[in-house]
Backbone bond lengths (Angstrom), bond angles and torsions (degrees), N, CA, C in turn:
res aa  C-N    CA-C-N  psi(-1)  N-CA   C-N-CA  omega(-1)  CA-C   N-CA-C  phi
1 M - - - 1.438 - - 1.517 108.57 -
2 G 1.292 117.69 96.76 1.450 121.44 -179.82 1.505 111.98 -80.37
3 H 1.318 115.37 160.38 1.466 120.75 177.24 1.513 109.65 -61.58
4 G 1.315 116.16 141.55 1.454 120.68 175.16 1.515 115.36 80.51
5 R 1.315 117.67 -3.70 1.465 119.16 179.48 1.512 109.28 -111.70
6 N 1.301 115.46 132.31 1.463 121.26 173.71 1.513 107.14 -112.48
7 R 1.311 116.63 132.05 1.455 120.09 -178.94 1.517 109.05 -120.01
8 R 1.291 114.91 124.93 1.459 121.68 174.45 1.521 105.96 -137.32
9 S 1.285 116.29 143.09 1.457 117.59 174.98 1.520 109.75 -149.03
10 V 1.297 113.15 147.82 1.458 121.23 175.28 1.516 106.17 -132.40
11 S 1.310 116.78 130.56 1.459 119.14 176.69 1.521 109.46 -133.26
12 V 1.319 115.03 144.26 1.462 122.22 175.47 1.519 106.07 -124.22
13 R 1.323 116.32 120.14 1.466 120.18 -177.38 1.521 110.30 -130.40
14 P 1.327 116.38 144.31 1.462 119.31 176.81 1.530 111.28 -66.31
15 V 1.313 116.12 136.68 1.459 123.29 172.63 1.518 104.65 -129.64
16 G 1.321 115.68 95.03 1.458 119.06 -172.38 1.516 108.55 66.38
17 L 1.319 116.58 -124.56 1.459 121.18 178.97 1.524 112.19 -94.20
18 Q 1.316 117.17 -0.45 1.461 120.91 -179.31 1.528 110.11 -112.03
19 H 1.315 115.65 173.37 1.458 121.16 179.04 1.525 109.80 -118.72
20 A 1.325 115.32 132.31 1.458 121.38 175.70 1.523 107.85 -98.14
21 L 1.295 115.61 131.72 1.449 121.09 179.90 1.523 107.86 -111.25
22 R 1.324 117.30 130.70 1.467 122.34 179.84 1.518 108.75 -126.58
23 I 1.310 115.57 131.47 1.460 122.02 176.66 1.521 107.60 -117.83
24 E 1.327 116.58 132.83 1.458 122.44 175.06 1.518 108.57 -126.89
25 A 1.322 115.50 142.74 1.463 120.62 176.19 1.522 108.33 -144.37
26 D 1.316 116.50 136.76 1.457 121.74 173.28 1.521 107.57 -94.65
27 A 1.322 116.13 125.33 1.462 121.23 -178.77 1.521 109.46 -111.45
28 R 1.318 115.30 146.77 1.462 121.24 177.68 1.527 108.03 -140.85
29 L 1.324 116.18 126.46 1.462 121.49 174.06 1.521 107.78 -96.00
30 I 1.318 116.21 127.00 1.461 121.25 -177.28 1.520 108.47 -121.20
31 A 1.339 116.19 129.08 1.463 122.05 179.06 1.525 110.28 -75.89
32 R 1.327 115.33 168.21 1.467 120.00 179.59 1.524 112.38 -58.99
33 D 1.338 116.66 -31.00 1.469 119.48 179.12 1.532 112.04 -83.06
34 R 1.327 116.44 9.48 1.469 125.65 177.82 1.531 113.49 75.08
35 S 1.332 117.81 7.19 1.465 119.59 174.89 1.530 108.53 -77.17
36 I 1.308 115.27 150.60 1.464 120.30 -178.73 1.526 109.00 -86.96
37 I 1.322 115.17 121.59 1.459 121.77 178.27 1.526 109.77 -79.17
38 G 1.323 117.12 -39.81 1.452 120.92 -179.17 1.514 111.88 -172.41
39 E 1.319 115.14 159.36 1.466 122.58 177.03 1.517 107.86 -135.48
40 Q 1.319 115.96 145.17 1.467 120.04 -177.92 1.523 109.90 -157.59
41 R 1.314 117.03 139.75 1.464 121.37 170.31 1.520 107.43 -93.68
42 L 1.313 115.84 127.59 1.459 122.66 -179.45 1.522 108.21 -113.56
43 A 1.320 117.10 139.46 1.464 120.04 -178.14 1.521 110.41 -147.44
44 A 1.310 114.10 154.82 1.465 121.47 174.30 1.522 107.88 -148.81
45 A 1.317 116.07 143.13 1.467 121.44 178.01 1.525 108.64 -130.34
46 V 1.315 115.19 135.42 1.465 121.87 -179.43 1.526 107.97 -137.58
47 V 1.322 117.25 138.57 1.461 121.53 175.35 1.523 107.74 -95.37
48 A 1.327 116.09 126.79 1.466 121.25 178.36 1.526 109.28 -66.27
49 S 1.318 115.85 145.02 1.465 120.33 -177.90 1.522 112.65 -73.42
50 D 1.335 117.29 -16.35 1.461 121.69 179.90 1.522 108.23 -157.09
51 N 1.315 116.15 161.06 1.460 122.47 -178.05 1.533 110.49 -90.80
52 R 1.327 115.52 52.60 1.465 121.41 177.68 1.525 107.86 -131.54
53 A 1.325 115.21 162.63 1.465 120.21 -175.78 1.526 112.24 -57.16
54 G 1.322 118.12 -45.99 1.464 121.06 -177.36 1.522 113.35 -56.18
55 P 1.340 118.25 -54.46 1.461 119.77 178.87 1.536 113.48 -64.75
56 I 1.322 117.37 -32.54 1.468 119.50 177.63 1.531 109.68 -68.08
57 I 1.328 117.37 -41.11 1.467 121.20 176.84 1.528 110.16 -63.98
58 E 1.320 116.94 -40.46 1.466 120.90 177.46 1.531 110.82 -62.33
59 A 1.340 116.95 -41.60 1.466 120.96 177.29 1.525 110.40 -63.41
60 F 1.331 116.77 -40.24 1.466 121.02 177.38 1.528 110.04 -60.86
61 S 1.311 116.65 -44.29 1.464 121.15 179.38 1.526 111.09 -62.34
62 T 1.319 116.49 -43.84 1.464 121.14 179.40 1.524 111.09 -62.86
63 A 1.337 116.67 -46.06 1.466 120.60 179.44 1.528 110.78 -64.76
64 S 1.327 117.25 -40.27 1.472 120.95 177.93 1.523 110.71 -61.00
65 D 1.331 116.20 -46.34 1.464 120.48 178.63 1.527 111.14 -59.68
66 E 1.324 116.19 -39.36 1.463 120.46 -179.90 1.531 111.00 -65.43
67 V 1.330 117.11 -44.06 1.469 120.60 179.13 1.530 110.43 -63.96
68 V 1.321 117.20 -43.40 1.469 120.42 179.27 1.530 110.36 -63.46
69 G 1.323 117.57 -40.00 1.463 120.93 176.39 1.519 111.88 -62.08
70 K 1.332 116.56 -43.61 1.467 120.85 177.26 1.527 110.56 -62.89
71 L 1.327 116.60 -39.49 1.464 120.93 178.71 1.528 110.58 -62.08
72 A 1.318 117.02 -44.86 1.466 120.84 179.54 1.528 110.97 -62.23
73 E 1.335 117.20 -45.83 1.465 121.03 179.81 1.523 111.30 -63.49
74 W 1.328 117.00 -45.41 1.460 121.58 -179.49 1.524 110.70 -63.57
75 S 1.328 116.79 -43.99 1.468 121.02 179.38 1.522 110.53 -61.17
76 Q 1.323 116.59 -47.96 1.466 120.65 -179.72 1.521 110.98 -60.23
77 A 1.323 117.48 -44.32 1.465 121.35 -179.62 1.529 110.96 -62.04
78 N 1.328 117.48 -41.99 1.463 120.86 -179.31 1.518 111.91 -70.45
79 L 1.311 117.35 -38.25 1.460 120.12 -179.59 1.525 111.11 -73.55
80 T 1.326 117.41 -34.24 1.461 121.49 178.25 1.526 110.85 -69.06
81 A 1.329 116.98 -34.19 1.460 122.24 -177.92 1.530 112.57 -71.91
82 R 1.314 117.42 -15.15 1.480 120.73 -177.85 1.483 111.67 -77.04
C-alpha cells in the first residue's frame, strides 16, 4: 500500500450456479502530523443465495457491512493502542 494510492475492488465470480462476491479495501490511519498509524487490507466474501440481481445486491450489501465493521474494529484497536 503505497502513499497516495487507494485500492478498492469488488469482484463477482460464478461458484457453481451461484455467484460469490468479494470486496477488498486498503485502509490507512493517518495522524494529524501526517504520520501513518497503521495500514490494513480488509476483505469480505459472500455467496449470493441465487443468480439474480436481488440476491447479488443483497450479498454486496452484506459484504460491504462486514468490511465496514472490520474497518471500525481495526480503527478502534489501533487508536486505543496509541
